[in-house]
LOLUMDO-462709 format. One record per residue (C-alpha): residue number from 0; residue in one letter; y negated, x, z. Coordinates in Angstrom, 3 decimals, decimal comma, always signed. Layout:
// residues N
NUM	a	Y	X	Z
...
***
This chain:
// residues 686
0	m	+12,661	-12,191	-30,307
1	k	+12,284	-15,907	-29,804
2	t	+11,547	-18,048	-32,844
3	g	+8,574	-20,351	-33,407
4	f	+4,987	-19,346	-32,730
5	a	+6,174	-16,279	-30,784
6	g	+7,614	-14,996	-34,058
7	l	+4,278	-15,480	-35,814
8	g	+2,681	-13,492	-33,018
9	a	+5,061	-10,609	-33,612
10	m	+3,837	-10,286	-37,204
11	a	+0,269	-10,108	-35,937
12	l	+1,290	-7,401	-33,508
13	c	+2,883	-5,315	-36,228
14	l	-0,324	-5,553	-38,231
15	a	-2,415	-4,527	-35,246
16	i	-0,266	-1,500	-34,581
17	s	-0,397	-0,374	-38,190
18	q	-4,186	-0,267	-37,889
19	a	-4,119	+1,707	-34,607
20	p	-5,048	+5,410	-34,400
21	a	-2,271	+7,764	-35,473
22	r	-1,889	+9,107	-31,944
23	a	-1,666	+5,698	-30,262
24	a	+0,886	+5,937	-27,454
25	v	+2,147	+2,338	-27,675
26	t	+4,015	+2,096	-30,948
27	q	+5,480	-1,406	-30,713
28	v	+4,817	-4,593	-28,783
29	t	+7,295	-7,467	-28,914
30	v	+6,636	-10,921	-27,487
31	l	+9,813	-12,204	-25,837
32	e	+8,531	-15,436	-24,317
33	r	+5,377	-17,545	-24,672
34	t	+5,096	-20,747	-22,660
35	p	+2,432	-22,925	-21,021
36	f	+1,644	-21,935	-17,443
37	a	+1,469	-24,547	-14,680
38	g	+2,527	-27,270	-17,092
39	g	-0,615	-26,821	-19,121
40	r	-2,870	-27,877	-16,227
41	a	-6,544	-26,976	-16,747
42	f	-8,302	-24,662	-14,289
43	g	-11,926	-25,721	-14,019
44	t	-14,018	-25,035	-17,095
45	v	-11,676	-22,209	-18,178
46	g	-8,958	-24,642	-19,190
47	a	-5,212	-24,158	-19,465
48	y	-3,300	-20,899	-19,129
49	e	-0,233	-19,543	-20,862
50	k	+2,458	-17,062	-19,836
51	i	+3,580	-14,297	-22,159
52	r	+6,459	-11,926	-21,468
53	g	+6,819	-8,928	-23,710
54	r	+8,077	-5,409	-24,150
55	a	+6,131	-2,344	-25,209
56	v	+7,489	+0,891	-26,612
57	v	+5,554	+3,870	-25,287
58	s	+5,684	+7,183	-27,130
59	l	+4,240	+10,251	-25,366
60	d	+3,344	+13,572	-26,927
61	p	+4,501	+16,241	-24,434
62	d	+2,248	+18,810	-26,060
63	t	-1,073	+17,008	-25,829
64	p	-3,361	+18,071	-22,937
65	a	-3,696	+14,438	-21,844
66	n	-0,035	+14,465	-20,792
67	a	+0,083	+17,961	-19,316
68	t	+0,023	+16,678	-15,736
69	i	+3,206	+14,592	-16,147
70	v	+5,873	+16,580	-14,329
71	d	+9,008	+17,370	-16,385
72	l	+7,746	+15,509	-19,472
73	r	+8,606	+18,542	-21,611
74	r	+12,171	+18,344	-20,243
75	a	+12,678	+14,723	-21,251
76	p	+14,706	+13,778	-24,350
77	r	+12,608	+13,609	-27,525
78	d	+12,826	+11,411	-30,602
79	p	+12,899	+12,820	-34,151
80	h	+9,094	+13,075	-34,059
81	g	+9,164	+15,243	-30,937
82	r	+7,848	+12,509	-28,652
83	v	+9,230	+11,074	-25,416
84	t	+9,850	+7,363	-25,870
85	f	+10,597	+4,617	-23,345
86	t	+10,019	+0,881	-22,965
87	t	+8,142	-1,115	-20,358
88	d	+8,323	-4,871	-19,857
89	f	+5,079	-6,715	-19,237
90	l	+3,915	-10,147	-18,070
91	l	+0,597	-11,710	-19,034
92	l	-1,132	-14,854	-17,744
93	r	-4,247	-15,682	-19,738
94	p	-6,486	-18,564	-20,769
95	v	-5,201	-20,432	-23,820
96	k	-8,671	-20,417	-25,361
97	a	-9,015	-17,237	-27,418
98	t	-12,010	-15,951	-25,480
99	q	-12,791	-12,366	-24,592
100	s	-12,154	-12,579	-20,865
101	t	-11,827	-9,813	-18,308
102	l	-8,389	-8,189	-18,303
103	l	-7,197	-7,615	-14,733
104	y	-4,151	-5,345	-14,546
105	e	-2,327	-5,355	-11,220
106	v	-0,121	-2,360	-10,432
107	n	+2,882	-4,220	-9,064
108	n	+4,208	-3,236	-5,637
109	r	+7,901	-2,305	-5,729
110	g	+8,349	-4,521	-8,763
111	g	+6,591	-7,510	-7,201
112	i	+3,369	-9,393	-7,878
113	g	+0,921	-9,218	-4,955
114	i	-2,473	-10,372	-6,156
115	l	-1,567	-14,054	-6,475
116	g	-0,370	-14,220	-2,882
117	q	-3,482	-12,528	-1,521
118	l	-6,257	-13,918	-3,715
119	d	-4,815	-17,254	-4,828
120	g	-2,917	-17,967	-1,619
121	h	+0,618	-18,340	-2,980
122	s	+3,222	-15,778	-4,010
123	p	+5,071	-16,983	-7,101
124	a	+8,686	-18,002	-6,632
125	h	+11,137	-15,377	-7,885
126	n	+8,239	-13,111	-8,882
127	d	+7,888	-15,352	-11,927
128	p	+4,646	-17,382	-11,987
129	t	+5,490	-20,631	-13,725
130	t	+4,415	-23,768	-11,875
131	l	+1,121	-25,160	-10,613
132	a	+2,238	-24,258	-7,090
133	d	+2,573	-20,629	-8,221
134	a	-1,157	-20,651	-9,002
135	g	-2,045	-21,336	-5,365
136	d	-5,624	-22,575	-5,314
137	g	-6,149	-21,191	-8,834
138	f	-8,964	-18,801	-7,867
139	l	-8,178	-16,133	-10,468
140	m	-7,619	-18,751	-13,151
141	r	-10,791	-20,691	-12,375
142	h	-12,702	-17,449	-12,831
143	g	-11,038	-16,792	-16,165
144	f	-9,164	-13,536	-15,586
145	s	-6,349	-12,493	-17,923
146	l	-3,701	-11,121	-15,562
147	l	-1,386	-8,345	-16,701
148	w	+1,572	-6,652	-15,005
149	s	+4,134	-4,140	-16,268
150	a	+7,075	-2,070	-15,071
151	w	+6,115	+1,383	-13,819
152	t	+8,614	+2,468	-11,122
153	w	+12,375	+2,887	-10,932
154	d	+13,146	+2,811	-7,194
155	v	+13,222	-0,953	-6,643
156	a	+16,056	-2,345	-4,523
157	p	+18,341	-4,841	-6,305
158	p	+16,653	-8,254	-6,453
159	s	+17,770	-11,471	-4,844
160	p	+19,429	-13,998	-7,160
161	g	+16,934	-15,423	-9,620
162	d	+14,184	-12,889	-8,919
163	r	+12,539	-11,077	-11,818
164	p	+11,057	-7,787	-10,598
165	l	+9,390	-5,432	-13,052
166	v	+11,509	-2,261	-13,014
167	l	+11,202	+0,798	-15,256
168	s	+14,081	+2,926	-16,568
169	p	+12,371	+6,296	-17,049
170	p	+13,907	+9,179	-19,009
171	v	+15,966	+11,788	-17,182
172	a	+14,898	+15,435	-17,265
173	t	+17,297	+18,207	-18,303
174	e	+16,971	+21,974	-18,642
175	d	+17,700	+22,646	-22,323
176	g	+20,296	+19,898	-22,195
177	r	+21,818	+21,082	-18,916
178	t	+21,909	+18,859	-15,832
179	i	+19,136	+19,534	-13,322
180	t	+20,072	+19,493	-9,648
181	g	+17,930	+19,789	-6,558
182	k	+17,819	+19,113	-2,863
183	v	+16,459	+15,796	-1,615
184	e	+15,928	+14,420	+1,873
185	n	+15,951	+10,841	+3,080
186	e	+14,477	+9,916	+6,449
187	f	+15,345	+6,606	+8,071
188	t	+15,380	+4,690	+11,369
189	v	+17,053	+1,541	+12,684
190	l	+15,560	-1,302	+14,723
191	q	+18,879	-2,086	+16,404
192	p	+22,219	-0,301	+16,805
193	a	+24,114	-0,128	+13,513
194	a	+27,364	+1,472	+12,391
195	v	+26,181	+1,548	+8,755
196	t	+22,604	+1,582	+7,454
197	n	+20,594	+2,111	+4,298
198	f	+18,989	+5,541	+3,987
199	a	+16,687	+4,766	+1,038
200	g	+12,971	+4,022	+1,364
201	l	+11,202	+0,768	+2,170
202	h	+12,783	-1,903	-0,072
203	g	+13,680	+0,946	-2,402
204	l	+16,347	+3,149	-3,902
205	t	+16,949	+6,871	-3,717
206	y	+18,832	+9,538	-5,627
207	p	+22,526	+9,499	-4,730
208	p	+24,438	+12,714	-3,960
209	a	+25,564	+14,656	-7,031
210	v	+29,001	+15,051	-5,427
211	a	+30,746	+12,040	-3,932
212	d	+30,465	+12,114	-0,132
213	d	+28,976	+15,605	-0,516
214	p	+30,695	+17,833	+2,102
215	e	+27,625	+20,111	+2,163
216	a	+25,254	+17,273	+3,016
217	v	+23,474	+17,492	+6,372
218	l	+22,547	+14,679	+8,769
219	t	+20,057	+15,466	+11,533
220	e	+18,349	+13,557	+14,321
221	r	+15,168	+14,054	+16,323
222	a	+12,832	+12,029	+18,532
223	r	+9,479	+12,800	+16,897
224	p	+8,457	+13,985	+13,430
225	d	+7,625	+17,530	+14,553
226	d	+10,604	+17,983	+16,890
227	p	+13,403	+20,397	+15,908
228	r	+16,162	+18,768	+13,879
229	r	+19,535	+18,481	+15,621
230	p	+22,495	+18,499	+13,170
231	v	+25,140	+15,812	+13,508
232	a	+28,709	+17,067	+13,026
233	r	+29,786	+16,409	+9,420
234	s	+33,072	+14,971	+10,651
235	r	+31,203	+12,133	+12,399
236	w	+29,499	+10,594	+9,383
237	r	+30,057	+9,730	+5,731
238	f	+28,330	+8,153	+2,754
239	a	+29,409	+4,521	+2,516
240	a	+30,859	+3,288	-0,756
241	p	+28,524	+0,762	-2,400
242	k	+29,716	-2,840	-2,314
243	d	+28,423	-3,732	-5,771
244	g	+29,398	-0,650	-7,719
245	g	+25,818	+0,668	-7,732
246	p	+24,591	+4,038	-6,473
247	v	+25,366	+5,243	-2,955
248	q	+22,534	+4,104	-0,646
249	e	+24,236	+3,645	+2,751
250	i	+25,581	+5,949	+5,405
251	a	+28,065	+5,390	+8,266
252	l	+28,121	+7,194	+11,620
253	d	+30,875	+7,215	+14,224
254	g	+29,337	+5,727	+17,359
255	g	+26,570	+4,163	+15,294
256	f	+22,887	+4,753	+14,679
257	k	+20,480	+4,010	+17,533
258	p	+16,844	+2,908	+17,776
259	g	+14,358	+5,552	+18,829
260	v	+15,882	+8,292	+16,669
261	l	+14,547	+9,730	+13,427
262	y	+17,527	+10,382	+11,169
263	e	+17,429	+12,501	+8,048
264	v	+20,150	+13,100	+5,496
265	s	+19,700	+15,887	+2,930
266	y	+21,950	+16,816	+0,036
267	t	+21,996	+17,982	-3,579
268	a	+21,085	+15,317	-6,143
269	q	+21,048	+15,459	-9,930
270	n	+19,370	+13,918	-12,977
271	p	+15,751	+13,595	-11,802
272	y	+13,751	+10,868	-13,470
273	v	+10,489	+11,797	-15,174
274	v	+8,731	+9,514	-12,725
275	g	+5,207	+10,249	-13,976
276	v	+5,839	+8,411	-17,256
277	g	+5,385	+5,216	-15,246
278	l	+1,719	+6,094	-14,708
279	a	+1,340	+7,020	-18,373
280	g	+2,916	+3,679	-19,266
281	i	+0,239	+1,847	-17,279
282	r	-2,423	+3,941	-18,994
283	d	-1,124	+3,370	-22,498
284	l	-0,412	-0,339	-22,126
285	m	-3,953	-0,887	-20,839
286	a	-5,258	+1,180	-23,767
287	w	-3,303	-0,981	-26,197
288	f	-4,643	-4,226	-24,737
289	r	-8,153	-2,727	-24,780
290	d	-7,963	-2,190	-28,541
291	h	-5,671	-4,887	-29,982
292	p	-5,616	-8,656	-30,367
293	l	-2,506	-10,373	-29,061
294	e	-1,149	-13,683	-30,361
295	g	-4,492	-14,928	-31,633
296	a	-6,706	-13,681	-28,783
297	a	-9,255	-10,904	-29,245
298	p	-9,151	-7,788	-27,037
299	p	-10,852	-8,213	-23,659
300	k	-14,479	-7,268	-23,239
301	r	-13,732	-5,325	-20,070
302	s	-10,691	-4,100	-18,132
303	l	-10,152	-3,778	-14,392
304	i	-7,183	-2,350	-12,496
305	f	-6,118	-3,572	-9,063
306	g	-3,576	-2,267	-6,570
307	i	-2,494	-3,135	-3,036
308	s	-1,165	-0,454	-0,657
309	q	+1,414	+1,617	-2,589
310	s	-0,049	+0,252	-5,820
311	g	-3,545	+1,308	-4,788
312	r	-2,240	+4,817	-4,167
313	v	-0,824	+4,743	-7,712
314	i	-4,365	+4,251	-9,009
315	s	-5,655	+7,138	-6,872
316	t	-2,869	+9,339	-8,258
317	m	-3,781	+8,336	-11,810
318	l	-7,385	+9,352	-11,137
319	l	-6,329	+12,659	-9,597
320	n	-4,158	+13,464	-12,632
321	g	-6,618	+12,205	-15,236
322	l	-4,229	+9,455	-16,297
323	n	-7,044	+6,905	-16,406
324	l	-7,972	+8,463	-19,772
325	d	-5,837	+7,886	-22,845
326	e	-4,567	+10,601	-25,194
327	q	-7,960	+10,574	-26,944
328	g	-9,855	+10,965	-23,655
329	r	-11,145	+7,386	-23,566
330	p	-11,136	+5,373	-20,316
331	v	-8,473	+2,665	-20,158
332	f	-10,151	+0,719	-17,365
333	d	-13,800	+0,250	-16,514
334	a	-13,295	-0,187	-12,787
335	a	-10,641	-0,159	-10,079
336	f	-10,103	-2,212	-6,919
337	i	-8,020	+0,043	-4,677
338	h	-6,948	-2,036	-1,693
339	v	-5,538	-0,723	+1,638
340	p	-4,402	+2,674	+0,288
341	g	-5,682	+4,698	+3,219
342	a	-6,771	+8,026	+1,772
343	g	-3,401	+8,776	+0,204
344	k	-1,825	+9,247	-3,147
345	g	+1,987	+9,153	-3,360
346	g	+5,347	+10,213	-4,739
347	f	+4,585	+9,156	-8,287
348	n	+4,665	+12,405	-10,225
349	y	+6,960	+15,207	-9,071
350	r	+10,598	+16,141	-9,557
351	f	+12,978	+13,911	-7,591
352	a	+10,015	+11,787	-6,527
353	q	+10,708	+8,721	-4,405
354	p	+7,690	+6,461	-5,030
355	t	+8,383	+4,116	-2,116
356	r	+7,987	+6,896	+0,480
357	h	+4,670	+7,511	+2,247
358	f	+3,238	+8,896	+5,461
359	s	+2,889	+6,674	+8,490
360	l	+2,353	+7,528	+12,131
361	l	+6,103	+7,542	+12,737
362	e	+7,976	+7,945	+9,466
363	e	+8,151	+10,095	+6,376
364	h	+5,899	+13,059	+7,140
365	d	+7,775	+15,230	+4,611
366	y	+6,890	+13,290	+1,446
367	p	+3,704	+14,465	-0,322
368	a	+1,274	+11,563	-0,136
369	d	-1,860	+12,421	+1,856
370	t	-2,892	+15,486	-0,114
371	f	-6,232	+17,183	-0,731
372	p	-8,698	+16,241	-2,216
373	f	-9,531	+12,846	-0,746
374	t	-13,194	+12,160	-1,522
375	t	-14,888	+11,133	-4,789
376	t	-17,439	+13,935	-4,520
377	t	-16,637	+17,605	-4,021
378	e	-15,346	+18,635	-0,608
379	r	-13,923	+21,863	+0,802
380	d	-10,755	+22,307	+2,829
381	p	-11,684	+24,760	+5,608
382	v	-8,031	+25,704	+6,153
383	t	-7,030	+26,565	+2,573
384	g	-10,457	+27,211	+1,065
385	q	-9,742	+24,742	-1,767
386	t	-12,570	+22,674	-3,217
387	g	-12,340	+19,556	-5,321
388	s	-12,703	+15,807	-5,590
389	l	-10,463	+12,908	-6,556
390	l	-12,461	+12,490	-9,773
391	d	-12,376	+16,068	-11,093
392	h	-9,986	+15,111	-13,919
393	a	-10,910	+11,423	-14,147
394	r	-14,226	+11,815	-15,990
395	t	-14,781	+11,471	-19,705
396	a	-16,146	+14,372	-21,738
397	d	-19,685	+13,109	-21,088
398	g	-19,090	+12,887	-17,333
399	r	-18,443	+9,169	-16,849
400	a	-16,042	+7,985	-14,148
401	p	-14,816	+4,442	-13,508
402	k	-16,484	+2,242	-10,938
403	l	-14,344	+2,172	-7,806
404	l	-13,899	-0,005	-4,735
405	f	-11,834	+1,533	-1,938
406	v	-11,109	-1,159	+0,641
407	n	-9,297	-0,406	+3,893
408	t	-8,544	-2,331	+7,061
409	s	-8,466	-1,023	+10,597
410	t	-4,725	-0,380	+10,303
411	e	-5,272	+2,254	+7,599
412	f	-7,429	+4,298	+9,974
413	w	-4,562	+4,380	+12,460
414	n	-1,609	+4,692	+10,080
415	r	-2,890	+5,844	+6,673
416	s	-5,667	+8,445	+7,270
417	a	-8,393	+6,185	+5,844
418	g	-11,173	+8,220	+7,459
419	l	-10,501	+11,088	+5,057
420	l	-12,024	+9,072	+2,194
421	e	-15,415	+9,658	+3,800
422	t	-15,131	+12,808	+5,945
423	t	-14,407	+16,479	+5,536
424	p	-10,732	+17,404	+6,051
425	d	-11,493	+18,574	+9,587
426	g	-13,271	+15,323	+10,447
427	t	-16,488	+17,040	+11,499
428	a	-18,897	+15,613	+8,931
429	d	-19,415	+12,760	+6,498
430	v	-19,021	+13,183	+2,734
431	t	-21,207	+10,919	+0,596
432	p	-19,104	+9,084	-2,035
433	d	-19,821	+9,163	-5,761
434	k	-22,659	+6,883	-6,884
435	d	-20,162	+4,606	-8,652
436	t	-17,815	+4,387	-5,669
437	r	-17,975	+1,887	-2,837
438	l	-16,097	+2,310	+0,429
439	y	-15,554	-0,881	+2,420
440	f	-13,976	-1,159	+5,852
441	l	-12,649	-4,589	+6,812
442	a	-13,180	-4,392	+10,555
443	g	-10,555	-5,883	+12,853
444	s	-8,109	-6,581	+10,028
445	q	-4,558	-5,347	+9,582
446	h	-2,794	-4,119	+6,430
447	y	-2,121	-7,698	+5,308
448	v	-3,169	-10,971	+6,920
449	g	-0,920	-11,402	+9,948
450	r	+1,855	-13,927	+9,491
451	s	+4,476	-13,132	+12,149
452	h	+4,990	-15,967	+14,630
453	e	+6,823	-13,647	+17,037
454	r	+5,844	-10,524	+18,934
455	a	+9,103	-8,685	+18,219
456	p	+9,592	-5,946	+17,202
457	y	+6,140	-5,242	+18,655
458	l	+4,445	-6,044	+21,955
459	n	+1,439	-8,060	+20,824
460	c	+0,722	-11,006	+18,577
461	v	-0,541	-9,917	+15,169
462	s	-4,161	-9,907	+14,029
463	t	-4,923	-12,920	+11,852
464	t	-8,310	-11,893	+10,468
465	d	-8,384	-13,334	+6,938
466	h	-9,747	-10,521	+4,793
467	y	-8,313	-12,068	+1,628
468	l	-11,450	-14,180	+1,347
469	a	-13,609	-11,053	+1,426
470	m	-11,429	-9,597	-1,335
471	r	-12,253	-12,567	-3,576
472	a	-15,966	-11,887	-3,236
473	m	-15,452	-8,151	-3,774
474	l	-13,459	-8,708	-6,965
475	l	-16,147	-10,894	-8,516
476	g	-18,751	-8,366	-7,419
477	l	-16,800	-5,578	-9,137
478	e	-16,586	-7,647	-12,327
479	r	-20,365	-8,250	-12,277
480	w	-20,954	-4,522	-11,764
481	v	-19,053	-3,810	-14,979
482	k	-20,259	-6,887	-16,857
483	d	-24,016	-6,712	-16,351
484	g	-24,668	-3,684	-14,161
485	t	-25,416	-5,659	-10,989
486	p	-24,374	-3,286	-8,182
487	p	-22,190	-4,596	-5,353
488	p	-23,195	-4,174	-1,704
489	a	-23,622	-0,614	-0,519
490	s	-20,659	+1,156	+1,056
491	n	-19,954	-0,168	+4,539
492	y	-17,714	+2,298	+6,320
493	p	-17,689	+3,927	+9,773
494	r	-19,373	+7,324	+9,872
495	v	-19,326	+10,465	+11,964
496	a	-23,106	+10,800	+11,934
497	d	-23,822	+7,490	+13,682
498	g	-20,894	+7,670	+16,101
499	t	-18,946	+4,767	+14,622
500	l	-16,051	+7,038	+13,541
501	i	-14,546	+8,808	+16,535
502	s	-11,463	+10,552	+17,898
503	v	-8,578	+8,597	+19,398
504	e	-9,407	+10,154	+22,763
505	d	-12,927	+8,742	+22,601
506	y	-11,571	+5,384	+21,408
507	r	-9,256	+5,164	+24,413
508	a	-12,123	+6,031	+26,727
509	v	-14,409	+3,219	+25,525
510	f	-11,798	+0,529	+24,783
511	p	-12,080	-2,244	+27,435
512	k	-9,753	-1,754	+30,385
513	g	-7,641	-4,415	+32,033
514	l	-6,239	-5,983	+28,855
515	s	-2,592	-6,205	+27,915
516	l	-3,539	-4,098	+24,887
517	t	-3,023	-0,365	+25,392
518	p	-4,491	+1,862	+22,669
519	p	-2,108	+4,343	+21,036
520	e	-2,051	+7,971	+22,105
521	t	-2,705	+9,138	+18,552
522	n	-3,240	+8,055	+14,971
523	l	-1,682	+9,579	+11,856
524	k	-2,836	+13,153	+11,280
525	p	-0,905	+14,114	+8,156
526	p	+0,230	+17,734	+7,982
527	r	-0,573	+20,018	+5,097
528	l	+2,810	+20,472	+3,438
529	d	+4,264	+23,627	+1,920
530	l	+6,986	+22,559	-0,520
531	g	+7,422	+26,004	-2,058
532	p	+5,764	+28,194	-4,695
533	r	+6,364	+25,914	-7,707
534	f	+5,171	+22,619	-6,287
535	a	+1,422	+22,901	-6,893
536	s	+1,774	+24,150	-10,470
537	q	+4,990	+22,470	-11,646
538	g	+5,733	+19,626	-9,226
539	i	+9,059	+21,180	-8,242
540	a	+9,861	+21,368	-4,518
541	d	+11,864	+24,435	-3,479
542	t	+11,352	+24,022	+0,275
543	i	+13,172	+20,902	+1,538
544	p	+12,256	+19,862	+4,151
545	p	+8,759	+21,277	+3,647
546	t	+6,977	+23,499	+6,115
547	h	+4,325	+21,652	+8,105
548	g	+0,942	+23,353	+8,219
549	t	-2,244	+22,478	+10,076
550	p	-2,742	+18,695	+10,087
551	f	-5,808	+17,045	+8,618
552	n	-8,085	+15,680	+11,331
553	t	-8,409	+11,921	+11,046
554	l	-10,691	+9,639	+13,030
555	v	-10,731	+5,922	+13,941
556	p	-13,434	+3,218	+14,111
557	r	-15,324	+2,893	+17,395
558	p	-14,729	-0,382	+19,303
559	d	-17,425	-2,558	+20,860
560	a	-17,339	-3,941	+24,400
561	d	-14,784	-6,573	+23,354
562	g	-12,485	-3,980	+21,733
563	n	-13,400	-5,110	+18,217
564	d	-14,355	-2,535	+15,594
565	l	-18,088	-1,927	+15,686
566	a	-18,837	-0,803	+12,118
567	g	-17,855	-1,947	+8,650
568	v	-17,650	-5,368	+7,056
569	r	-17,560	-7,615	+10,106
570	q	-16,301	-10,972	+8,946
571	v	-16,803	-14,248	+10,778
572	e	-13,862	-13,487	+13,085
573	l	-15,751	-10,506	+14,538
574	r	-19,266	-11,917	+14,361
575	v	-18,216	-15,008	+16,345
576	p	-15,054	-13,692	+17,997
577	l	-12,325	-15,663	+19,704
578	g	-10,650	-12,526	+21,018
579	t	-9,932	-8,866	+20,374
580	h	-8,586	-7,866	+16,951
581	t	-7,197	-4,344	+16,546
582	g	-5,649	-2,479	+13,641
583	w	-2,768	-1,214	+15,793
584	n	+0,156	-2,843	+17,570
585	e	+2,491	-1,300	+20,113
586	r	+6,208	-0,998	+19,454
587	s	+8,612	-2,845	+21,731
588	p	+10,811	-0,533	+23,858
589	e	+13,922	-2,134	+22,340
590	v	+13,157	-0,685	+18,895
591	g	+12,293	+2,777	+20,168
592	f	+9,358	+5,136	+19,625
593	a	+7,144	+3,482	+22,224
594	w	+4,509	+6,181	+21,564
595	a	+4,105	+5,050	+17,937
596	t	+2,569	+1,951	+16,411
597	a	+3,565	-0,744	+13,981
598	r	+3,380	+0,509	+10,420
599	f	+1,322	-2,390	+9,039
600	d	+0,456	-4,765	+11,900
601	g	-2,483	-5,077	+14,257
602	s	-2,958	-7,068	+17,465
603	f	-4,845	-10,095	+18,711
604	q	-5,569	-11,119	+22,286
605	p	-7,726	-14,221	+22,782
606	f	-10,542	-14,442	+25,280
607	a	-9,949	-16,512	+28,394
608	r	-10,875	-20,139	+27,927
609	t	-12,977	-20,389	+31,089
610	e	-14,689	-18,020	+33,484
611	a	-12,241	-19,079	+36,192
612	e	-9,299	-18,029	+34,008
613	r	-11,068	-14,793	+33,131
614	r	-11,619	-13,855	+36,775
615	a	-8,048	-14,777	+37,708
616	d	-6,738	-12,496	+34,970
617	h	-9,259	-9,689	+35,664
618	d	-10,301	-9,825	+32,027
619	p	-13,535	-7,833	+31,475
620	r	-14,460	-9,826	+28,367
621	p	-16,649	-12,935	+28,716
622	s	-14,734	-16,190	+28,265
623	l	-15,096	-18,705	+25,455
624	e	-16,883	-20,959	+27,925
625	a	-19,469	-18,278	+28,687
626	r	-19,939	-17,301	+25,042
627	y	-20,193	-20,678	+23,353
628	g	-20,439	-23,424	+25,934
629	s	-18,975	-26,113	+23,702
630	r	-16,940	-26,636	+20,560
631	d	-19,987	-27,874	+18,676
632	a	-21,943	-24,754	+19,608
633	y	-19,056	-22,577	+18,463
634	v	-18,806	-24,344	+15,098
635	a	-22,554	-23,968	+14,562
636	k	-22,326	-20,237	+15,199
637	v	-19,360	-19,929	+12,810
638	r	-21,266	-21,704	+10,055
639	a	-24,296	-19,470	+10,580
640	a	-22,078	-16,373	+10,533
641	a	-20,405	-17,521	+7,327
642	n	-23,847	-17,762	+5,731
643	e	-24,622	-14,215	+6,900
644	v	-21,391	-12,825	+5,453
645	a	-21,956	-14,655	+2,164
646	t	-25,521	-13,348	+1,953
647	a	-24,180	-9,835	+2,486
648	g	-21,851	-10,303	-0,502
649	f	-18,494	-10,515	+1,269
650	l	-17,801	-14,257	+1,146
651	l	-18,104	-16,716	-1,718
652	p	-19,946	-20,017	-1,264
653	e	-16,780	-21,792	-2,416
654	d	-14,896	-20,299	+0,566
655	m	-17,384	-21,008	+3,357
656	d	-15,961	-24,396	+4,343
657	r	-12,483	-22,863	+4,450
658	v	-13,669	-20,198	+6,908
659	v	-15,268	-22,785	+9,150
660	s	-12,134	-24,930	+9,055
661	e	-9,770	-22,028	+9,766
662	q	-11,810	-20,670	+12,672
663	t	-12,373	-24,100	+14,200
664	g	-8,639	-24,728	+14,014
665	l	-7,908	-21,462	+15,809
666	y	-10,523	-22,294	+18,460
667	d	-8,797	-25,618	+19,105
668	r	-5,360	-24,029	+19,295
669	i	-6,559	-21,391	+21,762
670	q	-8,076	-24,124	+23,920
671	g	-4,708	-25,878	+23,929
672	h	-2,699	-22,715	+24,579
673	a	-1,598	-22,078	+28,162
674	p	-2,366	-18,489	+29,232
675	g	+1,172	-18,012	+30,548
676	d	+2,745	-18,867	+27,187
677	t	+3,564	-15,566	+25,430
678	s	+4,456	-17,212	+22,114
679	c	+2,373	-16,418	+19,035
680	e	+2,935	-19,818	+17,427
681	y	-0,504	-21,055	+18,471
682	l	-2,148	-18,631	+16,036
683	f	-0,928	-20,604	+13,057
684	a	-1,630	-24,130	+11,898
685	q	+1,517	-26,240	+11,870
***
């Protein structure tokens, strides 16, 4: 431990822990670093912030019902008290004033901080928020949040020099002290020909073979996920020796790997991590902060949890497994902001789990992610006869569940089964969400705000709809809901009943013709997976690869006459459009799989500037000239639309001028962009 006032804090921590309940899961908290944040600069009336890095020791009782859902916990090594113990590093940014602020825990994504980049507008250098620049525009600080992150996952690729990802080292399961082995599969593709490639997940790691260059390992190839696997002769390929002495993560093939092929390597691995302790670590660290003062500051009055994409699916998995309740059955967070998760959970709690893997339209259909149940009220699976809801194990003894925001963009309806949050598994009817759940659809947006200045590896320029501003308003609305009971706007999601949630076939039929945008032939319809008889009850997969059963039926948002999504939260970009924004983008032929879509990116095609240009290009959409007449008229409409969105609760007054400025800038750049220029540079301010 560092000396100085950090050492005084450690004594306070020891005192706090000694007063904690006997079954408290966090048994020790050590402050490793305490420094001013952003040079001590004040953020509005909240004042200065400080940064605290620390380490918590988590001690889990394998025999308590609260931990029964953690796969292989009983097989983990135990301390002399019969508990499973591990450590998790944490990072805290909080106001220096010892006030009882709102604690906002972000589930980090693959070890990295995401919320600062999306809500404050700047991702911290080296994943280590330190400077004033790392605060972006200071939104979260100006509103007084205490921001907490901790390590929860193991499969994070080695960092770049200087980076500080949050990575967990979970315990390894054994069978009465004997090594556990099991079959694992790793699916991968390449964007260009390659003699050697990584076979682990997206920016991740995977379990290496138990035997060096395992002679029994199998490499297969196929064109589509459901095509038969074609084995590649074992003499043609080999596991590549790691360059840095780490685990084997690369594979070499004589003749090289080619785009347009789904490759899969399967083999016997050993020493499975007890991956689910990462979720318990989040639970127990949040419980500790809920109950204990830290370095002179009282516990927070309220606690929120936030997750983007994979991290949002972590929260859904915690709810499904009841890991939002501590070992005494008390809630560890009051509310959750679950951003762009689709309807999925993830590989966060089964034997040989690979957390970075998840379903998309093209890749990774064999990893359990989009699993029943999906909705927050009871639904029935007509294929299996199962009934249930996401919140069946998430409620307290008196029936309380946390307040939830599920927020998805258009891309999640195409690539992440987002419709299943609101429909029956066969897509034939709507399912009303729980009274304390809100479902929001950010129409015309893609998984993250588009930032690519090039079309490659896709055919179209990305969608630039800025839904991060809507997220700011939603977060403050969620805090008010917890703080004083003021409900946020009603759910705003496409529905079967009113025809705004439709099949891909119907979407293709009504999407405007004559554009350079061609709708995909399908969206993701995740299969029901059979991983063997022990998977449902014990989290152990005996069937690898799994058997694919009947897919869930997923639907997509209906487009309007311009090709923009008709329902949902229509931000200024869709209320006063400059073009067509979609949640899908087509893959370039050079990277293969032309039938599939980009995993995270949407598309944007501007309207013609004038009616003459529109007629020359046979564009069915009215031109900017016909819609707005002049720049001044356009700006007036944008300002009026911004007022409408703010009144609806999806834009803050402090962000209205920014919206007007951003959209006016894009209008000007479109007016200066020659139709024959295929570059995407004009989308972005220089």
